[in-house]
Backbone as JSON, one array per atom type, in Angstrom:
{
  "sequence": "MKGRDTVAIGKNYFKNLFKKLNINVNEGGVSVNINMTRFGIKLDKAQDALDNEFLTRMLQHVPGEDGGALRADIKAYNETNGERGVIYAYNPNGVPYGRYQHGGIVYVDPKTQKGAFYSPDYGFWSRPGVEKIPSTRLLQYQNPDAKRDWARYAAEHEKEAIIEAAKNGFNKE",
  "N": [[0.8, -1.15, -0.09], [0.4, 1.97, -0.59], [1.82, 4.79, 0.7], [3.3, 3.65, 3.42], [6.03, 3.19, 4.37], [7.17, 2.53, 1.65], [8.85, 0.95, -0.87], [9.21, 1.43, -4.26], [9.58, -0.86, -6.76], [11.2, -1.1, -9.78], [11.16, -1.66, -13.35], [12.45, -4.74, -14.3], [13.61, -4.91, -12.12], [15.12, -6.73, -10.07], [16.74, -8.48, -11.92], [18.35, -6.64, -12.97], [19.74, -6.03, -10.4], [20.56, -8.71, -9.96], [22.0, -9.55, -12.3], [24.6, -7.75, -11.57], [25.95, -9.38, -9.63], [27.63, -11.29, -10.43], [29.47, -13.84, -9.42], [33.08, -14.19, -9.23], [35.22, -16.87, -8.91], [38.43, -17.82, -8.59], [40.83, -20.18, -8.14], [43.33, -22.02, -7.47], [43.85, -22.82, -10.07], [41.26, -23.02, -11.12], [38.49, -21.68, -12.05], [35.51, -20.38, -11.43], [32.34, -19.04, -12.62], [29.75, -17.39, -11.48], [26.35, -16.74, -12.71], [23.8, -14.11, -11.23], [21.38, -13.81, -12.87], [19.29, -15.0, -13.84], [17.68, -15.95, -11.56], [17.39, -13.31, -10.34], [15.45, -12.52, -12.75], [13.39, -14.38, -12.07], [12.51, -13.6, -9.84], [11.37, -10.93, -10.19], [9.29, -11.72, -11.97], [7.69, -13.26, -9.94], [7.08, -10.74, -8.48], [5.34, -9.61, -10.08], [3.59, -10.9, -10.35], [2.7, -11.16, -7.5], [1.6, -8.65, -6.99], [-0.56, -8.41, -8.85], [-2.29, -10.17, -7.91], [-2.62, -9.36, -5.48], [-3.82, -6.74, -5.91], [-6.25, -7.54, -7.4], [-7.53, -9.2, -5.4], [-7.91, -7.24, -3.62], [-9.68, -5.33, -4.59], [-11.97, -6.58, -4.83], [-12.9, -6.24, -2.62], [-13.59, -3.49, -2.28], [-15.88, -1.23, -2.18], [-19.3, -0.87, -3.83], [-21.22, -1.73, -6.9], [-20.65, -4.57, -9.33], [-18.4, -3.12, -11.62], [-18.59, -0.9, -10.73], [-17.8, 2.97, -10.11], [-15.81, 3.62, -8.1], [-14.39, 1.1, -7.82], [-13.39, 1.03, -10.47], [-11.86, 3.56, -11.11], [-9.71, 2.79, -8.94], [-8.28, 0.72, -10.09], [-7.79, 1.6, -12.59], [-6.05, 3.79, -12.16], [-4.21, 2.25, -10.83], [-2.95, 0.87, -12.69], [-1.87, 2.73, -14.82], [-0.53, 4.57, -13.15], [0.65, 3.23, -11.08], [3.31, 1.18, -9.27], [5.83, -1.16, -9.37], [5.69, -3.34, -7.08], [4.1, -1.67, -5.31], [1.02, -0.88, -4.22], [-1.83, 1.26, -4.77], [-4.39, 1.95, -2.51], [-6.32, 3.71, -3.04], [-7.32, 6.07, -5.62], [-5.7, 9.19, -5.23], [-6.33, 11.37, -6.37], [-8.65, 10.95, -7.48], [-12.37, 9.92, -7.86], [-14.09, 11.69, -5.74], [-14.95, 10.77, -3.18], [-13.52, 8.46, -2.76], [-11.42, 8.29, -0.53], [-13.05, 8.27, 1.56], [-14.71, 6.55, 1.69], [-12.91, 4.52, 1.75], [-11.75, 4.81, 4.61], [-14.29, 4.09, 5.68], [-15.75, 5.75, 7.57], [-18.87, 7.34, 8.58], [-19.23, 11.03, 7.85], [-20.38, 13.79, 8.97], [-22.49, 16.49, 9.03], [-21.86, 19.13, 10.73], [-23.64, 20.41, 12.9], [-26.24, 19.35, 12.28], [-25.79, 16.74, 12.41], [-26.28, 15.14, 10.39], [-25.68, 12.81, 7.83], [-26.58, 13.5, 5.07], [-29.06, 15.04, 3.43], [-31.95, 14.07, 2.05], [-34.26, 14.09, -0.84], [-36.73, 13.1, -2.69], [-37.26, 14.29, -5.09], [-34.87, 15.36, -5.86], [-32.67, 13.85, -4.81], [-29.72, 12.88, -3.18], [-28.32, 15.53, -0.79], [-26.36, 17.75, 0.84], [-25.73, 20.75, 3.25], [-24.72, 23.79, 1.81], [-21.26, 24.52, 1.65], [-20.57, 24.01, 3.97], [-18.36, 22.02, 6.12], [-17.75, 18.72, 6.62], [-18.0, 16.73, 9.62], [-16.07, 13.51, 10.86], [-17.85, 10.98, 12.43], [-18.9, 8.74, 14.97], [-19.93, 6.56, 13.54], [-20.13, 3.61, 11.52], [-19.73, 3.28, 7.96], [-22.18, 1.64, 5.84], [-22.0, -0.57, 3.83], [-23.31, -1.48, 0.59], [-22.71, -3.53, -1.04], [-21.61, -6.98, -0.4], [-19.15, -7.98, 0.22], [-17.47, -5.73, 0.41], [-15.56, -4.13, 2.51], [-14.19, -1.57, 5.02], [-10.93, 0.02, 4.76], [-10.0, -1.73, 2.67], [-7.4, -2.37, 1.41], [-5.87, -3.08, 3.62], [-7.58, -5.01, 4.81], [-7.48, -7.02, 2.91], [-4.97, -7.92, 2.55], [-4.31, -8.69, 5.11], [-6.4, -10.84, 5.58], [-6.47, -12.41, 3.19], [-3.84, -13.29, 2.71], [-2.66, -15.7, 2.2], [-3.4, -16.87, -0.32], [-2.3, -14.88, -1.97], [0.34, -14.91, -1.44], [0.76, -17.48, -2.41], [0.24, -16.99, -5.15], [2.47, -15.48, -5.91], [4.73, -16.84, -5.62], [4.03, -19.04, -7.43], [4.5, -17.16, -9.63], [7.14, -17.14, -9.34], [8.18, -19.8, -10.01], [7.18, -20.07, -12.32], [8.34, -20.69, -15.71]],
  "CA": [[0.08, -0.17, -0.06], [1.5, 3.47, -0.75], [2.29, 5.22, 1.8], [3.31, 3.36, 4.4], [7.47, 2.88, 4.16], [7.11, 1.88, 0.68], [9.68, 1.27, -1.9], [8.73, 0.83, -5.66], [10.58, -1.62, -7.33], [10.88, -0.68, -11.15], [10.83, -2.94, -14.51], [13.35, -5.75, -14.3], [14.56, -4.53, -11.0], [15.96, -7.93, -9.39], [17.33, -9.2, -12.84], [19.4, -5.9, -13.06], [20.26, -6.19, -9.2], [21.34, -9.74, -9.32], [23.13, -9.17, -12.9], [25.62, -7.24, -11.11], [26.31, -10.3, -8.51], [28.22, -12.32, -10.98], [31.01, -14.17, -8.58], [34.04, -15.13, -10.15], [36.28, -17.19, -8.17], [39.79, -18.18, -9.57], [41.76, -20.59, -7.09], [44.34, -23.38, -7.55], [43.55, -23.03, -11.38], [39.65, -23.73, -11.3], [37.64, -20.64, -12.36], [34.05, -20.44, -11.19], [31.57, -17.82, -12.67], [28.24, -17.79, -11.21], [25.58, -15.7, -12.93], [22.5, -14.63, -10.5], [20.42, -13.17, -13.48], [18.16, -16.14, -13.84], [17.32, -15.53, -10.32], [16.79, -12.06, -10.49], [14.11, -12.71, -13.44], [12.28, -15.19, -11.37], [11.88, -12.61, -8.5], [10.51, -9.96, -11.07], [8.21, -12.45, -12.11], [6.54, -13.3, -8.28], [6.56, -9.58, -7.76], [4.38, -9.11, -10.87], [2.17, -12.12, -9.96], [1.96, -10.87, -6.2], [1.21, -7.12, -7.3], [-1.77, -8.77, -9.54], [-2.99, -10.76, -7.24], [-3.18, -8.03, -4.35], [-4.86, -6.0, -6.44], [-7.51, -8.38, -7.66], [-8.08, -9.38, -4.15], [-8.2, -5.85, -2.79], [-10.62, -4.68, -5.66], [-13.17, -7.21, -4.44], [-13.44, -5.41, -1.37], [-14.03, -2.09, -2.59], [-17.64, -0.94, -2.21], [-19.87, -0.19, -5.09], [-21.63, -2.77, -7.67], [-19.51, -4.57, -10.39], [-17.92, -2.29, -12.61], [-18.24, 0.7, -10.06], [-17.11, 3.93, -10.69], [-14.73, 3.86, -7.66], [-13.55, 0.38, -7.96], [-12.91, 1.4, -11.98], [-10.96, 4.47, -10.52], [-8.68, 2.48, -8.27], [-7.82, -0.3, -10.94], [-7.19, 2.49, -13.59], [-5.1, 4.66, -11.26], [-2.92, 1.71, -10.58], [-2.82, 0.3, -13.99], [-1.47, 3.91, -15.26], [0.38, 5.0, -11.98], [1.1, 2.18, -10.05], [4.9, 0.75, -9.57], [6.19, -2.52, -9.23], [5.64, -3.46, -5.57], [3.41, -0.66, -4.7], [-0.26, -0.71, -4.92], [-2.56, 2.47, -4.1], [-5.63, 1.54, -2.03], [-7.37, 4.76, -4.01], [-6.88, 7.44, -6.49], [-6.01, 10.46, -4.26], [-6.69, 12.35, -7.4], [-9.69, 10.23, -8.47], [-13.5, 10.0, -7.48], [-13.89, 12.25, -4.58], [-15.29, 9.96, -2.16], [-12.52, 7.47, -2.62], [-10.74, 8.41, 0.6], [-14.08, 8.74, 2.3], [-15.14, 5.13, 1.54], [-11.59, 3.57, 2.17], [-11.94, 5.18, 5.91], [-15.47, 3.8, 6.39], [-16.56, 6.55, 8.79], [-19.51, 8.19, 8.15], [-18.78, 11.94, 7.97], [-21.6, 14.56, 9.3], [-22.79, 17.96, 9.18], [-21.93, 19.37, 12.59], [-25.04, 21.09, 13.35], [-27.45, 18.58, 12.14], [-25.43, 15.43, 12.95], [-26.6, 14.13, 9.05], [-24.33, 12.38, 6.65], [-26.75, 14.0, 3.96], [-30.35, 15.08, 3.38], [-32.69, 13.3, 0.57], [-35.55, 14.66, -1.64], [-37.0, 12.02, -3.99], [-37.26, 15.04, -6.68], [-33.81, 15.79, -6.3], [-31.24, 13.22, -4.4], [-28.84, 13.57, -1.97], [-27.46, 16.57, -1.17], [-25.75, 18.49, 1.86], [-25.92, 22.23, 3.24], [-23.88, 24.37, 0.89], [-20.38, 25.65, 2.19], [-20.61, 23.63, 5.27], [-17.4, 21.14, 6.13], [-18.64, 17.77, 7.46], [-16.71, 16.16, 10.23], [-16.3, 12.32, 11.22], [-18.8, 10.86, 13.48], [-18.26, 7.2, 15.42], [-20.73, 5.54, 12.94], [-19.41, 3.41, 10.32], [-20.73, 3.11, 6.82], [-22.57, 0.7, 5.74], [-22.09, -1.01, 2.45], [-24.48, -2.51, -0.23], [-21.82, -4.65, -1.56], [-21.78, -7.57, 1.24], [-17.68, -8.23, 0.3], [-17.07, -4.35, 1.04], [-14.95, -3.38, 4.22], [-13.52, -0.4, 5.34], [-9.54, -0.14, 5.0], [-10.14, -2.84, 2.02], [-5.88, -2.82, 1.19], [-5.51, -3.95, 4.81], [-8.32, -6.59, 4.87], [-6.81, -8.01, 1.69], [-3.35, -8.17, 3.07], [-4.55, -9.54, 6.03], [-7.19, -11.62, 5.06], [-5.8, -13.22, 1.78], [-2.65, -13.21, 2.06], [-2.38, -17.25, 1.7], [-3.59, -16.84, -1.94], [-1.45, -13.78, -2.57], [1.82, -15.36, -1.47], [0.61, -18.74, -3.51], [0.28, -16.44, -6.53], [3.83, -14.95, -6.05], [5.13, -18.69, -5.65], [3.64, -19.47, -8.8], [4.97, -16.72, -10.66], [8.72, -17.07, -9.22], [8.24, -20.89, -10.63], [7.04, -19.75, -13.89], [9.43, -20.41, -16.77]],
  "C": [[0.92, 1.25, -0.01], [1.09, 4.15, 0.32], [2.47, 5.4, 3.25], [4.84, 2.5, 4.46], [7.42, 1.98, 3.06], [8.19, 1.74, -0.23], [9.24, 0.84, -3.2], [10.03, 0.23, -6.17], [10.18, -1.76, -9.06], [11.25, -2.05, -12.1], [12.34, -3.47, -14.27], [13.96, -5.23, -13.14], [15.99, -5.5, -10.27], [16.8, -8.54, -10.44], [18.32, -8.35, -13.11], [20.22, -5.88, -11.85], [21.24, -7.37, -9.25], [22.06, -10.18, -10.76], [24.42, -8.8, -12.22], [26.24, -8.55, -10.13], [26.69, -11.63, -9.63], [29.55, -12.36, -10.2], [31.63, -14.91, -9.42], [34.94, -15.33, -9.26], [37.57, -18.3, -8.69], [40.67, -18.91, -8.28], [42.19, -21.88, -7.58], [43.84, -23.68, -9.1], [41.99, -23.02, -12.0], [39.1, -22.14, -11.25], [36.29, -20.95, -12.42], [33.39, -18.99, -11.31], [30.05, -18.01, -12.48], [27.58, -16.53, -11.27], [24.37, -15.7, -11.91], [21.3, -14.08, -11.55], [19.3, -13.84, -13.58], [17.34, -15.65, -12.58], [16.52, -14.63, -10.22], [15.11, -11.93, -11.75], [13.26, -13.24, -12.81], [11.78, -14.23, -10.13], [11.16, -11.33, -9.1], [9.37, -10.61, -11.16], [7.17, -12.68, -10.89], [6.6, -11.91, -7.67], [5.68, -9.18, -8.53], [3.28, -9.84, -10.32], [1.63, -11.69, -8.4], [1.51, -9.21, -6.41], [-0.24, -7.46, -8.09], [-2.6, -9.13, -8.98], [-3.5, -9.8, -6.11], [-4.02, -7.55, -4.92], [-5.94, -6.75, -6.84], [-7.87, -8.34, -6.84], [-8.58, -8.06, -3.34], [-9.61, -5.38, -3.62], [-12.2, -5.53, -5.04], [-13.98, -6.82, -3.14], [-13.99, -4.36, -0.88], [-15.75, -2.03, -2.51], [-18.37, -0.43, -3.75], [-20.18, -1.63, -5.82], [-20.44, -3.31, -8.57], [-19.27, -3.88, -11.45], [-18.5, -0.53, -12.01], [-17.55, 1.57, -10.46], [-15.56, 3.99, -9.65], [-13.63, 2.54, -7.98], [-12.55, 0.62, -9.72], [-11.69, 2.18, -11.5], [-9.91, 3.66, -10.01], [-7.9, 1.51, -9.39], [-6.99, 0.58, -11.96], [-5.94, 3.27, -13.09], [-3.83, 3.36, -11.31], [-2.49, 0.86, -11.59], [-1.79, 1.34, -14.81], [-0.39, 4.43, -14.36], [1.36, 4.46, -11.25], [2.52, 1.87, -10.59], [4.8, -0.35, -9.17], [6.35, -2.29, -7.69], [4.73, -2.24, -4.68], [1.91, -0.42, -5.5], [-1.16, 0.22, -4.18], [-4.08, 1.61, -3.95], [-6.7, 2.22, -2.71], [-6.77, 5.64, -4.46], [-6.87, 8.62, -5.63], [-6.3, 11.39, -5.15], [-8.15, 11.91, -8.16], [-10.79, 10.89, -7.94], [-13.43, 10.84, -6.19], [-14.43, 11.72, -3.34], [-14.67, 8.78, -2.06], [-12.0, 7.48, -1.2], [-11.72, 8.32, 1.84], [-14.58, 7.29, 2.71], [-13.95, 4.41, 2.07], [-11.76, 3.59, 3.93], [-13.24, 4.66, 6.37], [-16.19, 4.23, 7.48], [-17.39, 7.34, 8.27], [-19.35, 9.7, 8.61], [-20.22, 13.17, 8.1], [-21.5, 15.97, 9.29], [-22.96, 18.32, 10.84], [-23.14, 19.82, 13.67], [-25.87, 20.13, 13.47], [-26.78, 16.96, 12.31], [-25.68, 14.36, 11.49], [-25.55, 14.13, 8.4], [-25.09, 13.19, 5.33], [-28.3, 14.26, 3.98], [-30.93, 14.42, 2.08], [-34.1, 14.18, 0.31], [-35.46, 13.91, -2.59], [-36.87, 13.21, -5.55], [-36.03, 15.36, -6.99], [-32.52, 15.06, -5.8], [-31.18, 13.48, -3.1], [-28.55, 14.66, -1.96], [-27.24, 17.03, 0.76], [-25.98, 19.83, 2.19], [-24.83, 22.84, 2.5], [-22.44, 24.82, 1.7], [-19.73, 24.72, 3.74], [-19.41, 21.89, 5.17], [-17.7, 19.96, 7.04], [-17.5, 17.17, 8.56], [-17.15, 14.55, 10.47], [-17.27, 11.94, 12.47], [-18.19, 9.41, 13.77], [-19.45, 6.08, 14.93], [-19.72, 5.05, 11.49], [-20.2, 3.29, 9.04], [-21.21, 1.84, 6.39], [-22.76, 0.32, 4.09], [-23.15, -1.84, 1.82], [-23.59, -3.87, -0.45], [-21.22, -5.64, -0.15], [-19.9, -8.0, 1.15], [-16.97, -7.07, 0.67], [-16.84, -4.42, 1.99], [-14.16, -2.18, 3.71], [-11.84, -0.82, 5.25], [-9.35, -1.39, 3.81], [-8.53, -3.35, 1.89], [-5.62, -3.63, 2.12], [-6.21, -5.31, 5.15], [-7.77, -7.3, 3.96], [-5.75, -8.9, 2.02], [-3.38, -9.22, 4.37], [-5.29, -10.77, 5.98], [-7.19, -12.99, 3.9], [-4.44, -13.43, 1.21], [-1.91, -14.64, 1.58], [-2.31, -17.47, 0.19], [-2.78, -15.99, -2.51], [0.1, -14.33, -2.45], [1.74, -16.51, -2.57], [1.09, -18.07, -4.91], [1.86, -16.01, -6.66], [4.68, -16.28, -5.84], [5.15, -19.1, -6.99], [4.16, -18.89, -10.1], [6.34, -16.89, -10.44], [8.83, -18.81, -9.95], [7.79, -21.02, -11.98], [8.23, -19.61, -14.97], [9.42, -19.37, -17.56]]
}
């Protein structure tokens, strides 16, 4: 998740790192050269598989129906702005309610203690110019798989499948 002691891993990061780890041993007339590039390529594949699996599993817990705007925004942002080894839980410049939904707390009008007003002929609305404050109530999502802080939830509850995907990516030829 972006924002918590993250290090982005560039394209072919491990391949390039391990390419530098050529070990040459020349002792007693015997010369051995160990090139670790192949191992680096396998680690790059493992990282890509881990990133893809994590993003897929995280998106299952984002509020909204299939094809929802928030889920689509997060997916598109990660595909265009994401870096290897970094997954964004929401687009900081995307749909305005992304961070709000991710936090999972109802924000209310400080005077009325209401999240919003509803009128059948207009829809939902709030008092203009009023900055809402966090309440102690949690958002109720319609998607039964949706969770607040969906990135942390995926990391904690789906880690076995994510690790398995990384292992499969590493073992792929």
